N, C-alpha and C positions, 0 to 999 in steps of 0.2 A: 421557549427554549433559550438557554443562555449560551452566548458565544464569546470567546476571548479573541479580540482582534489585536495582533501584535504588529504595530506599524509606527515607525518613527515620524512620518510625515503627517502633521496634524490636519492639513487640508484634505489629504487623501482619506484619512481615517474618519473625518467628519462627514464627508460625502458618502462613503461606504456605509457608515453607521446609520445614516439617515435612510438609505435604501433598505438596509436590513431591517431596521425598525418598522418600516412600512409593511414589511412582510411578516411581522409578528415576532421578530427575534430581539432578545434583550442583549445588548452589546456592552461589554466592558473593554475599554481601550488601554492597552499597555504600550508604552513608548520605547521600551528596551527589553532585552532578553531577561535581565535580572528581575525587572518588574513583572514580566510574564510568569517566571518561575515562582515568584512569591504569590501571585494570584492563584496559582494552581495548587498551592498547599491546602490541605483539608481544613475546612471551617464549617460554620453552621449554614452557609448559603447553599442554594441549589447548585450542584456541580455543573461545570460547563459541558455542553454536548459536543462542541467542536472548537478547535483552536485554528484560527487563520494566521499563519506565520509568514511574515515577510522575511527575506533573507538578508537584506541590507540594513542591519540594525547598528546603532551607534556604539554599543558596548561590546558586542561579540557577534560573530557570524551566525546567521540563522541555522546553519547546519549543526553547529555546536549546541545551540539552544534546543533543537529537536532531539539530539542525543540525550541532553540532560532532562528534557521533558519525559522521555521514555523511561528514565530511571525512577521517576516519582509518580507517574500517572499513565493510565491507559486511555485517556481522552483522545479521540481521533484528531489527527493533525493534517491540515491541508496547507501545503506550502504555496505561497502566492508570490511570484517573482518574475523578473524580466529575463532570468537565465533560462534560455530555451533549449540548450544543448542536451543531448541524450545522456551524456556522462553526469551532468548535474542532476537530472531526473533520477537516474539509477542510484546516485549517491544519496539523494534525499530519501528515496524509498527504502534503501538498505538501512538507513538510520532509524526507520520506523514510521516515516510519514505515510499516511493512508492515501493521499492523493497529491497532485502537483498541478497547479494552474499557472499558466504563463500570461503575464501582462503584455498588452492590454487584453482584457477579457470581457465577455458579455456578462452583465449582471445576472441574467437568467440562467446562464451556464453555471455561474458560481453558486447560485441558490440551489440548483439541481444537485450539484456536487455536495453541498453542505447537508442537504436532506438525505442524500444517498449514504454518506458515511455515518450520519447519526443513526439511520435505520439499521445499518449493518452492525453498529456497535451495540444497539439495544437488543437485537434479536440473534446475533451471530453466536454468542457464547453458549447459550443453552442448546441450540441446534447442533453446534459443533461438538459439544460434550456428548450428546446423544449419539452422533455419528461415530465418534471415537470409541465409545463404550461398546458399540456393535462390531467394531473391527478387531479381529483377533490374529491377523497374520501380517507379516512383512511382504512387501513386493520387491522382487529381485529383477533388476533391469540391467543385466550385464554387470558392470562394475558398480552400479548404483543400487543402493538398498533404501527403500522407503518404508519406515515403520509407522503405520497409521495410528496405532494406539498412543504412542509416545511422541508422535510428530517429529521424529528424528530422521535425518537423511545422511547417508555416508557414501563416499566414493572410494573404492579400494580399501574399505575399512576405516577411512579417516572421516570424521564428522564434518559436515558442511552446514554452517549456520544459514538458515533461510528466514526471511520475514514471514509473517503469518500468511499473507496473500501469496507469496511465492510457493509456500508449502501447499496451500489449498489448490493452486493452479497445477502444480506437479502431481499431486495426489489424484486430481480429477483425470488428467491425461493417463497417468500410470495404471489406473484401475481398468482401463480399456485400451491397452496398447494396440496400435494399428488402426484404431477407429478415428476417423476425422471428426473433430469437434468444430462446429461452426463458431465463428467469433461471437455471434449473438448468444449462443448457448453457453459459452465459457463465461461471458460477462454476466449472464443471468445467474449461473450457478455459483460463481466465485465472488462476484461483486454484488449479487442479489439486486440487480437493477437492469432495466432494458434501455437505459439512456445511452445513446450512440456515442457521446463524447468520451465514454470510458474506454473506447477502442485504443486511443493513444496510450493510456495507462497499461492496457494489456500488452502492447508491443514492448513497452519498457520492461515489464515483468518478464516477458519471454527472453529478451536480451540479457537481463540480469541472471536468469536461471542458466542459460547456456554458458555464460561466463563463469558462474560459481561452480557448476558441475564439471566444467572443462571438457564437455562433450557436446559441441555445437550441433552434431548430427542427431542427437537424442530426440530433440523436438523439431519436427519437420514442418515447414510452412507449406500449406497447400494453397497456392495462389488463388485469390479471389474467393476462398471458402473459409479457411481457418487453420487449425494446427492438429497434428497427431504425434503421438509418441512412437518412436521406432526403437524396438529393443535391439541393442547391439548383439553381434554374434558372440557366443561364449568365448571368454578369454580376451575380449577387446578391452584394452586399458583406457583410462581417461587420458586425453591428450595433455601435453605439458602446458602449464599455464604460460600465457604470453606476457 
C-alpha cells in the first residue's frame, strides 16, 4: 500500500517513514503543499491509499491543502497535527479530511487509523451505492429533510452541505428516530471499524452536525451509552445560527 506523507520536518518524516516501511507501507515524502498536490496528479504509478497531512507546512496552511486535495482526488486524508482544539478538528473534517490525529501520537494508533480509512475507501463506495439504490423516500424530521437516494439534507428548505461521514451518521440515526445507538454500534456502521480510538472522531462529527443543522436538540446524548435522534414537534423551526 502506497502512502503520501506531507511533512516539512525531514527528521520527523524519516523516522515515521521507517516505522511505516517496517509495517509494509511504501511511503512517498512531500515537503510542501504544492509538492503534495503534484504527487496526487494521475500518473502510471499505483495510486496512494492514504495521505498523512501535517498542517504546519512552509508554503501554505494544511487546511488549504486539504481543500485543494478534495478538488482533485478522493484519496483518504488523515490530518496529523499538534492542533488539538475541537474547532480545528471540525474545520478539518468539514474540508474533507477522513480523520484527525493529534501529536504526539502512538504509532500503533496511527497505523490503525491508516488501515481503517483505507479499508473504508476500498469497500465503502460499492456498499454505499447499493444502500442508496434501495432507498426510495426522504426522511422528514421536523424542519430537517434527509433525502437518502441523493444524499441531500435541507433545513426549512435550505440545503445544508454535509461531509460524507456526517451524512452517513445523520442517516443512520434518522432511519430509527428515538432509538438509542450505542457508540460502538455507530462507529461500526459508519466508520466500519471497532477500533475504540474512533470515538473522539464521532464526538467531533456529532458537534459538527448539531452546528450545521442549527438544531442542537435534534441529536441527544445518552450519557454513558451513545446517541439518539429526537424528532422535533411539528412546526419547530431551526434555531438561529450563533
